[in-house]
VMD Tcl script that builds the backbone (N, CA, C; Angstrom):
set m [mol new atoms 243]
animate dup $m
set s [atomselect $m all]
$s set {name element resname resid chain x y z} {
  {N N MET 1 A 116.987 80.800 107.021}
  {CA C MET 1 A 116.625 82.190 107.261}
  {C C MET 1 A 116.647 82.412 108.833}
  {N N GLY 2 A 116.943 83.612 109.105}
  {CA C GLY 2 A 117.083 83.801 110.657}
  {C C GLY 2 A 115.761 84.119 111.276}
  {N N LYS 3 A 115.729 84.038 112.499}
  {CA C LYS 3 A 114.377 84.061 113.222}
  {C C LYS 3 A 113.851 85.471 113.177}
  {N N ASN 4 A 114.653 86.513 113.056}
  {CA C ASN 4 A 114.196 87.890 112.852}
  {C C ASN 4 A 113.513 88.045 111.570}
  {N N TYR 5 A 114.174 87.621 110.499}
  {CA C TYR 5 A 113.479 87.452 109.090}
  {C C TYR 5 A 112.256 86.744 109.061}
  {N N GLN 6 A 112.152 85.567 109.758}
  {CA C GLN 6 A 110.900 84.776 109.730}
  {C C GLN 6 A 109.795 85.445 110.545}
  {N N ALA 7 A 110.121 86.237 111.564}
  {CA C ALA 7 A 109.195 86.957 112.357}
  {C C ALA 7 A 108.508 88.101 111.557}
  {N N VAL 8 A 109.179 88.709 110.645}
  {CA C VAL 8 A 108.701 89.860 109.920}
  {C C VAL 8 A 107.878 89.330 108.648}
  {N N LEU 9 A 108.133 88.167 108.271}
  {CA C LEU 9 A 107.398 87.652 106.922}
  {C C LEU 9 A 105.888 87.829 107.136}
  {N N PRO 10 A 105.239 87.422 108.129}
  {CA C PRO 10 A 103.819 87.515 108.213}
  {C C PRO 10 A 103.228 88.911 108.051}
  {N N LYS 11 A 103.974 89.909 108.665}
  {CA C LYS 11 A 103.500 91.170 108.380}
  {C C LYS 11 A 103.654 91.713 106.998}
  {N N ILE 12 A 104.750 91.408 106.414}
  {CA C ILE 12 A 104.943 91.788 105.018}
  {C C ILE 12 A 103.962 91.126 104.129}
  {N N ARG 13 A 103.642 89.880 104.455}
  {CA C ARG 13 A 102.565 89.132 103.682}
  {C C ARG 13 A 101.279 89.896 103.776}
  {N N GLU 14 A 100.927 90.204 104.931}
  {CA C GLU 14 A 99.602 90.838 105.090}
  {C C GLU 14 A 99.618 92.211 104.584}
  {N N LEU 15 A 100.698 92.973 104.591}
  {CA C LEU 15 A 100.661 94.127 103.666}
  {C C LEU 15 A 100.509 93.966 102.223}
  {N N SER 16 A 101.257 92.919 101.774}
  {CA C SER 16 A 101.067 92.541 100.378}
  {C C SER 16 A 99.738 92.244 99.929}
  {N N LEU 17 A 98.970 91.396 100.831}
  {CA C LEU 17 A 97.735 91.069 100.510}
  {C C LEU 17 A 96.746 92.275 100.528}
  {N N LEU 18 A 96.948 93.232 101.506}
  {CA C LEU 18 A 96.080 94.419 101.553}
  {C C LEU 18 A 96.282 95.254 100.270}
  {N N ASN 19 A 97.495 95.345 99.843}
  {CA C ASN 19 A 97.869 96.170 98.746}
  {C C ASN 19 A 97.315 95.422 97.479}
  {N N SER 20 A 97.378 94.232 97.349}
  {CA C SER 20 A 96.797 93.513 96.093}
  {C C SER 20 A 95.282 93.742 96.074}
  {N N GLY 21 A 94.726 93.732 97.242}
  {CA C GLY 21 A 93.175 94.004 97.306}
  {C C GLY 21 A 92.851 95.331 96.763}
  {N N LEU 22 A 93.670 96.456 97.299}
  {CA C LEU 22 A 93.538 97.755 96.762}
  {C C LEU 22 A 93.698 97.835 95.206}
  {N N ALA 23 A 94.578 97.189 94.706}
  {CA C ALA 23 A 94.913 97.192 93.360}
  {C C ALA 23 A 93.761 96.609 92.513}
  {N N LEU 24 A 93.232 95.536 93.015}
  {CA C LEU 24 A 91.992 94.816 92.427}
  {C C LEU 24 A 90.853 95.702 92.532}
  {N N MET 25 A 90.604 96.391 93.700}
  {CA C MET 25 A 89.396 97.369 93.781}
  {C C MET 25 A 89.617 98.453 92.604}
  {N N GLY 26 A 90.778 98.975 92.622}
  {CA C GLY 26 A 91.038 99.970 91.579}
  {C C GLY 26 A 90.866 99.611 90.241}
  {N N TRP 27 A 91.146 98.293 89.857}
  {CA C TRP 27 A 90.930 97.769 88.572}
  {C C TRP 27 A 89.452 97.588 88.314}
  {N N ASP 28 A 88.767 97.090 89.275}
  {CA C ASP 28 A 87.316 96.930 89.187}
  {C C ASP 28 A 86.601 98.154 89.008}
  {N N GLN 29 A 87.065 99.151 89.751}
  {CA C GLN 29 A 86.387 100.555 89.609}
  {C C GLN 29 A 86.485 101.057 88.199}
  {N N GLU 30 A 87.543 100.840 87.552}
  {CA C GLU 30 A 87.893 101.341 86.270}
  {C C GLU 30 A 87.200 100.494 85.179}
  {N N VAL 31 A 87.166 99.169 85.361}
  {CA C VAL 31 A 86.697 98.361 84.276}
  {C C VAL 31 A 85.392 97.688 84.426}
  {N N MET 32 A 84.941 97.273 85.606}
  {CA C MET 32 A 83.708 96.510 85.691}
  {C C MET 32 A 82.706 97.154 86.645}
  {N N MET 33 A 82.991 98.096 87.463}
  {CA C MET 33 A 81.941 98.548 88.510}
  {C C MET 33 A 80.853 99.574 87.785}
  {N N PRO 34 A 79.711 99.277 88.166}
  {CA C PRO 34 A 78.666 100.238 87.684}
  {C C PRO 34 A 78.885 101.588 88.090}
  {N N LYS 35 A 78.552 102.532 87.272}
  {CA C LYS 35 A 78.906 103.991 87.551}
  {C C LYS 35 A 78.519 104.433 88.839}
  {N N GLY 36 A 77.235 104.088 89.465}
  {CA C GLY 36 A 76.742 104.722 90.606}
  {C C GLY 36 A 77.456 104.342 91.823}
  {N N ASN 37 A 78.445 103.355 91.785}
  {CA C ASN 37 A 78.956 102.983 93.083}
  {C C ASN 37 A 80.409 103.531 93.359}
  {N N SER 38 A 80.778 104.599 92.497}
  {CA C SER 38 A 82.069 105.095 92.589}
  {C C SER 38 A 82.264 105.729 94.020}
  {N N GLU 39 A 81.313 106.418 94.602}
  {CA C GLU 39 A 81.578 107.204 95.791}
  {C C GLU 39 A 81.844 106.184 96.936}
  {N N TYR 40 A 81.096 105.055 97.039}
  {CA C TYR 40 A 81.289 104.038 98.118}
  {C C TYR 40 A 82.562 103.351 97.918}
  {N N ARG 41 A 82.887 103.070 96.591}
  {CA C ARG 41 A 84.255 102.451 96.453}
  {C C ARG 41 A 85.430 103.268 96.909}
  {N N GLY 42 A 85.206 104.541 96.581}
  {CA C GLY 42 A 86.288 105.466 96.945}
  {C C GLY 42 A 86.581 105.384 98.629}
  {N N GLU 43 A 85.361 105.291 99.237}
  {CA C GLU 43 A 85.570 105.291 100.704}
  {C C GLU 43 A 86.073 103.974 101.202}
  {N N GLN 44 A 85.753 102.855 100.373}
  {CA C GLN 44 A 86.296 101.552 100.723}
  {C C GLN 44 A 87.884 101.708 100.471}
  {N N MET 45 A 88.214 102.241 99.525}
  {CA C MET 45 A 89.614 102.250 99.067}
  {C C MET 45 A 90.478 103.130 100.112}
  {N N ALA 46 A 89.808 104.215 100.391}
  {CA C ALA 46 A 90.481 105.142 101.448}
  {C C ALA 46 A 90.670 104.432 102.831}
  {N N ALA 47 A 89.741 103.750 103.166}
  {CA C ALA 47 A 89.692 103.077 104.467}
  {C C ALA 47 A 90.866 101.937 104.433}
  {N N LEU 48 A 90.917 101.156 103.367}
  {CA C LEU 48 A 91.951 100.226 103.256}
  {C C LEU 48 A 93.374 100.918 103.062}
  {N N ALA 49 A 93.461 101.950 102.319}
  {CA C ALA 49 A 94.830 102.662 102.227}
  {C C ALA 49 A 95.214 103.148 103.566}
  {N N SER 50 A 94.238 103.583 104.337}
  {CA C SER 50 A 94.652 104.203 105.645}
  {C C SER 50 A 95.017 103.019 106.516}
  {N N LEU 51 A 94.476 101.833 106.504}
  {CA C LEU 51 A 94.965 100.735 107.227}
  {C C LEU 51 A 96.382 100.302 106.925}
  {N N VAL 52 A 96.545 100.283 105.655}
  {CA C VAL 52 A 97.843 99.940 105.153}
  {C C VAL 52 A 98.913 100.829 105.670}
  {N N HIS 53 A 98.622 102.240 105.576}
  {CA C HIS 53 A 99.544 103.285 105.974}
  {C C HIS 53 A 99.765 103.062 107.550}
  {N N HIS 54 A 98.830 102.830 108.253}
  {CA C HIS 54 A 99.074 102.585 109.658}
  {C C HIS 54 A 99.863 101.449 110.021}
  {N N LYS 55 A 99.638 100.358 109.268}
  {CA C LYS 55 A 100.499 99.163 109.465}
  {C C LYS 55 A 101.960 99.449 109.008}
  {N N LEU 56 A 102.145 100.165 107.899}
  {CA C LEU 56 A 103.418 100.402 107.450}
  {C C LEU 56 A 104.248 101.289 108.436}
  {N N MET 57 A 103.484 102.171 109.187}
  {CA C MET 57 A 104.129 103.105 110.033}
  {C C MET 57 A 104.253 102.722 111.529}
  {N N ASP 58 A 103.753 101.422 111.756}
  {CA C ASP 58 A 103.935 100.876 113.008}
  {C C ASP 58 A 105.315 100.783 113.480}
  {N N PRO 59 A 105.709 101.387 114.662}
  {CA C PRO 59 A 107.112 101.365 115.048}
  {C C PRO 59 A 107.665 99.812 115.356}
  {N N GLU 60 A 106.737 99.023 115.646}
  {CA C GLU 60 A 107.124 97.598 115.855}
  {C C GLU 60 A 107.584 96.886 114.667}
  {N N LEU 61 A 106.986 97.214 113.477}
  {CA C LEU 61 A 107.307 96.851 112.142}
  {C C LEU 61 A 108.780 97.284 111.796}
  {N N GLY 62 A 108.994 98.661 111.991}
  {CA C GLY 62 A 110.358 99.197 111.854}
  {C C GLY 62 A 111.412 98.552 112.727}
  {N N LYS 63 A 111.045 98.049 113.887}
  {CA C LYS 63 A 112.075 97.381 114.786}
  {C C LYS 63 A 112.371 95.983 114.233}
  {N N MET 64 A 111.295 95.433 113.832}
  {CA C MET 64 A 111.385 94.074 113.246}
  {C C MET 64 A 112.200 94.114 111.990}
  {N N LEU 65 A 112.074 95.147 111.048}
  {CA C LEU 65 A 112.733 95.137 109.850}
  {C C LEU 65 A 114.300 95.483 110.156}
  {N N ARG 66 A 114.603 96.365 111.006}
  {CA C ARG 66 A 115.953 96.690 111.406}
  {C C ARG 66 A 116.587 95.445 111.936}
  {N N ALA 67 A 115.931 94.724 112.828}
  {CA C ALA 67 A 116.430 93.447 113.418}
  {C C ALA 67 A 116.767 92.410 112.281}
  {N N ALA 68 A 115.838 92.247 111.391}
  {CA C ALA 68 A 116.046 91.392 110.261}
  {C C ALA 68 A 117.265 91.813 109.298}
  {N N THR 69 A 117.335 93.156 109.069}
  {CA C THR 69 A 118.375 93.640 108.216}
  {C C THR 69 A 119.752 93.597 108.946}
  {N N ALA 70 A 119.684 93.822 110.193}
  {CA C ALA 70 A 121.002 93.789 110.943}
  {C C ALA 70 A 121.584 92.348 110.984}
  {N N THR 71 A 120.755 91.397 111.214}
  {CA C THR 71 A 121.193 90.044 111.150}
  {C C THR 71 A 121.760 89.642 109.849}
  {N N ARG 72 A 121.063 90.035 108.715}
  {CA C ARG 72 A 121.554 89.674 107.307}
  {C C ARG 72 A 122.739 90.447 107.081}
  {N N CYS 73 A 122.882 91.685 107.555}
  {CA C CYS 73 A 124.262 92.365 107.282}
  {C C CYS 73 A 125.417 91.709 108.063}
  {N N ARG 74 A 125.112 91.274 109.287}
  {CA C ARG 74 A 126.270 90.669 109.996}
  {C C ARG 74 A 126.650 89.425 109.377}
  {N N ARG 75 A 125.731 88.695 108.797}
  {CA C ARG 75 A 126.047 87.352 108.119}
  {C C ARG 75 A 126.938 87.632 106.847}
  {N N ARG 76 A 126.536 88.673 106.179}
  {CA C ARG 76 A 127.275 88.980 104.854}
  {C C ARG 76 A 128.756 89.539 105.226}
  {N N THR 77 A 128.746 90.330 106.284}
  {CA C THR 77 A 130.145 90.729 106.695}
  {C C THR 77 A 131.015 89.637 107.207}
  {N N ALA 78 A 130.463 88.731 107.922}
  {CA C ALA 78 A 131.179 87.629 108.423}
  {C C ALA 78 A 131.679 86.718 107.207}
  {N N ARG 79 A 130.882 86.637 106.275}
  {CA C ARG 79 A 131.278 85.794 104.950}
  {C C ARG 79 A 132.650 86.506 104.179}
  {N N VAL 80 A 132.524 87.861 104.252}
  {CA C VAL 80 A 133.549 88.623 103.432}
  {C C VAL 80 A 134.947 88.452 104.155}
  {N N THR 81 A 134.947 88.688 105.496}
  {CA C THR 81 A 136.093 88.700 106.247}
  {C C THR 81 A 136.642 87.395 106.730}
}
mol reanalyze $m
mol bondsrecalc $m
mol representation Tube
mol addrep $m
């Protein structure tokens, strides 16, 4: 795998971990959490969702993804021709 692809993997992993945490919190809220804690859980989930959004919208992540994609596309084109 190319260096651009390797460079973006930790950021993608972090986003995946944050999103799985959000999913677990949502499941817990619906299935296990006592009734009185829903307001605080909502605030927790909103804060975490905001963090995920900011990380996804980071211009640096966009540059890294474009670089990784461009490298992969160049390799595929080279194989075809």
